[in-house]
N, C-alpha and C positions, 0 to 999 in steps of 0.2 A: 558274496551270499547273495543268492537268487530269493526273492518274493515270491516261489510258489510253490505248492502246497505238495509235497507226499501221497498218494494214493494209498488206501490197505496194501493193496495189490504187493505194487513196488514196497511197501516199511516189511512185508514178510515175506518178499524175495530175498532181501537186506538180512533179514534173519536168519532163513535157509540157507545163507552165502555165508554166515558168521561172520558179518556186516554191524549185525545191532544182536544183542542177547535178547530173546527169547523171558523178558521181562518185566513185570505187570504196573503201570501207571496210573498214575493220576497226579490233575490240579484243582486248586484253592485258594475261595479267599478267604478273610479274616472282618469282622466288620462288626458295628458296635448299632445301636441304634441309627445314628448320626448317618452312618454312610454304607446301612446297606443297602439303598436304592441303589447307589454309585455299583455296588458290589455283583448286587444284581444285573445289572447295563453290560460291565466288563466280562460276567462271566457271560450274557446271553451275546456279547461278543466273541468269545471267545467256542462259543459250540457253531457260530452260525462261519465261523474262517476254517475252525479244525478239523483232523479224522474223531473219529472217535474215541473217546477217550470219555473212563469218568470224574465229577467233578462234585467238588462240593463251599458250599458256602459255612463257613462256622461265626455261629452271631450269642449275639450276647444282649439281653433287655430288648429286643428287639416284640414293637408290637406286633398284637394279631390282624389287623387290617392290613400294613408292610408286607406279615408273611402269605397270608392270603393273594396281596396284588404277586407276590413275588411266584409262587406256587405258579397261578395262569399263565405266569410272562414264562416261564421257565418248565414248566410240567415236569417228565421223570428227565428231565434230560441233566439236572442240578438233583443231589439233596443237602438237604439240610440240617445242621450239630447244633443244639444248645448245649456254650459249655460254659455260661456260667460256670454253675461247680467249682473251673479248672482253675477258677481264678479269682474267686470269693475269698484265697487266705491269702493270695499274691501281695506280697509285701514289696512290690516294689514301687521305683518311683513313677508318679503318677501325672504325669504331660499333660498336655492339649489335646493329645490323640487318646486321654483313657489309657485303663485296661490294655482294649484290643487289641493295640500296637503289638501286646507280647503278649497273644494270643498261638501267633507262630511256632515260642519257643514250647507247646505242647505238642507238634505234631508223635512222638515218640509214644508217649504216652495214651495218645487218641484209638482203646481199639478196633472206631472204623478205618486208619491207617493200615493196624495189622496186618496184611500182606500184598501191601505193596514194597516194589524195593526203590522206586521213583515215583515223589514228589516232588512235584513244580507250584513254589508260592509265589502268588501278585497281589499286589498290592493295587488297591479296590478304583484309585488313578491311571489307571496303564490302559490303555486299549491296543489291541492283539490284533495287525492285518496279515498272517501267520499260523498257519498250522501250531499248536502247541504239543502236539506231539512231535513234530522235528526238533524243538527243543528238550524234548521228552530223554525223547532216543537221542540227544549231545552224548559222545565219546568223553565218558563223566567215569577217572581213576583216583579224584582223590573224595571225601567225603560230601562235601560242598562245590556245586556250581555255581560260580555269583557275580555278580560285572561289578568294576572299577568302579568306588565314585570318583567321576574325572575332577570334580567340583570340588571336594577337599585337598586334593592336591594345588590349587591355589594357596588354600592356609594348612600346616601342618600341625595344628594347634593339639590337632586328637592325639600327634604321637608322645606330645607330652602329659597328659592327662590322660588316656590310659598306659596299661603296664603290657607294652609292648615292645618290639623285639628293633631297634634302631631302622630306620629307611624302611620301615612295615608298612605296606601300604592297607588298604583301607577299599571296602564292596561298600554299596548300595545295597543293600534291603530289600525295593521295592521287587524284583524278581529273583528267583534263588530254587536250584532243585537240588534236592539235598537223595545222595543214594544211602537212602537209608541202611542197610547190612553196614555199613562203615559208621554211618551217625550213632546207629542201638548200640555194637559193638564198643565205641569209643567212650559214648554217652556225653559226645560234646553238647547236645539240647540239656540235658544235668546239668552239665558244669557251668552254662548259657545261664540260668535259671539261678542258680544261685548266686550268679556275678550279682545277675541284677538287683537279688535283695538284699547282696553282702553290700555293694558300694555302687549305692544309689545319686551320690552325690557324684560317681565320673560316670554315669548313662547323662550327660544330655541328653545324646541321642536315640537315648532310653534304651529298646529289644535288639537296634543297630550296631549301639556301641556291645553292648552285650553280647554277642551275633558276632564281633570281630575279633573282640577277647577268644571268644572259645573257639572259634575256627583261626586262628589265628598260625600261617602254615601249614594246612590244610585245606584250603580251597581255591579251586582252578577258577587259571579266567574264563569264564561266558563271552562267547561271541558277542560285540557294543550292541547289534542291532535289537537284543533284543529285551536292550533297557535302555532305548536315547529319551534320557533324560533334556526335558526344557532347559535354554541353554542360553542366552544370551549373549552369549561370548564367543559363540559357534554352532548355532543350531543345526542340524541334518534336521531334510527337509519330512515330512509326516512320511510320503511317500515312500521312505528308502527305508524307512522304523519298521522290523519285521517288528515290532513292539512299539509304541509311543508310552511315554513317562509321562503323566504333567505336573514336575515338580515343583513348576513357577504358578502361573490363576491356576486353579481347576474348570473340568470345561463348562459348571453348576454355577459357577461364579460370580457375582456381578462384575468385573473384570475379568474375561478369563486372558488372562498376557501369559503370553506362549503359544494359546493354543489356537492354530491353524479352520480354517472355513471348514475345513474337507472334516476334518476330525471330530468339527459340530454339527454337521449336515448328519453324522452318523450317528452320535447321541440322538440326534431328534427321530433318528429313525427306531431306535431302540426306545429310548420311552414313549413313542405316536403310543396311544390307544391308555396309557396309566395316568396316573393323578401327578405320577412325579414329570410330565411332557413339561409342564411350563417353568423348570427348574431350567431348560434350556430355552427356552424364547427372545434368545439376543444373539450380540454379534457379534464375530472378536474383533479384541482391543486394537484396532490396527492405531491409534496413537496411542495407547500406552506401549503397543511394542516398538514401533519409531522411539519414542522416550527413552525406552530401555535401553535400545543398542544406540540409538546415539549416544546418549551419559559415557560404553564404557570404550566406548571412543579416543576418551581425556583416560583416560588409566595410565597409559603412559605417563603423561605430561606428570599427574598428581600422585604417580608410584611415584616419581623419579622425587621431585617437590617434598611429599609429606614420608617418604623411603618409606612407604610401607608392602611390603616384598607382598602380601598378597597380590596386589594392583599388581605389581611388575608381574608377577607370576599368567595374572590372566592375560596381560599386554600382550603376554608371548604365548597362549595357549593356538594353538591352531587343532579347531576340531577331526579335519581330515587326515591331520597327519596321524593323531592320537587313536581317533577310532580304529586306522589301519593298523594301528603297531598294536593295538589291543585283539584285531583281530588275526592278526598273526598267529599271537601265542597260542590264542581260541582252538586254532587250525591244528596249532601242535600240541593242543593239550598239555598246556603248561600248568604248574602252579602258579599262584600271582608273583611278579618280582618280584625284588627292594625294591624301594628309591626307584616309584615307576614316575615322580615328578622327572626323574634325571635321563630318561629312558626316552621321554617324550620327548622331551626337552625344551623345559619352563620350568628349570631350576632356580 
């Protein structure tokens, strides 16, 4: 998959020839007051690298000052929706991310989204390098397009914790594409909301667990370059990612582990002239990155001595091989495969 973005003319030509359906698409971020500035910067990056597409930031508890900064920064490219009322009585497990993590579960109930066929959800700690319209245009036969959660396959205890079939794959919910006609008719998001409320003790990953249960067997493999998570067991370079997911250190952290210098430079450019700019006045954490990567070299020995299955699997992980495997599945528009760790060769 190349990183060149399709122009509007090319997209229209593909629609005319039947390669892409004439559908209405949008994207959205969701955040509380803590993550709102980063959602705004990530949304600005999407608009900078993408063909025109409707965009939203769903927020709760954000102050007037930050909203004013956001409107000046994004202009009319992004619409803001206060969704506090949707979660005011939502009795799900409230973890470190707060109730805002569950906002994406209400996509089917928001009237602002009623007219859209495809809806792309993006976490606030993701930086796009390619037009999000290309992702929205992906051939999608299932209710959901999602990325495999590769680190989960180092430790498959989620299968014992969640009511899933043997060998069930798991997706990371950082980037999701909802096929809304199928989502609405199947009631999948309503099911995810019920599971989150009825089984809070099982939702250790909060909304992600609820989504994986509700969409089991109903999600299609996303091309892995659309959700390239930072991973010290074999990190795909930033320049090769359509979208980089900073699942380790955050670009705004004091020690941004796994965040490349070029990514930090982009954030500094996005935040320039805003009160949020000082949060990115730091350098990549080279020493911390080295220590993390060096520590992973001992996985085979420690895994053997301690009989730790997670470390054994992680030591056998091949990022390129796994990336190519899921890319092949995505190109064939396949549903997520059972026992993906076996297919990837790190059982």
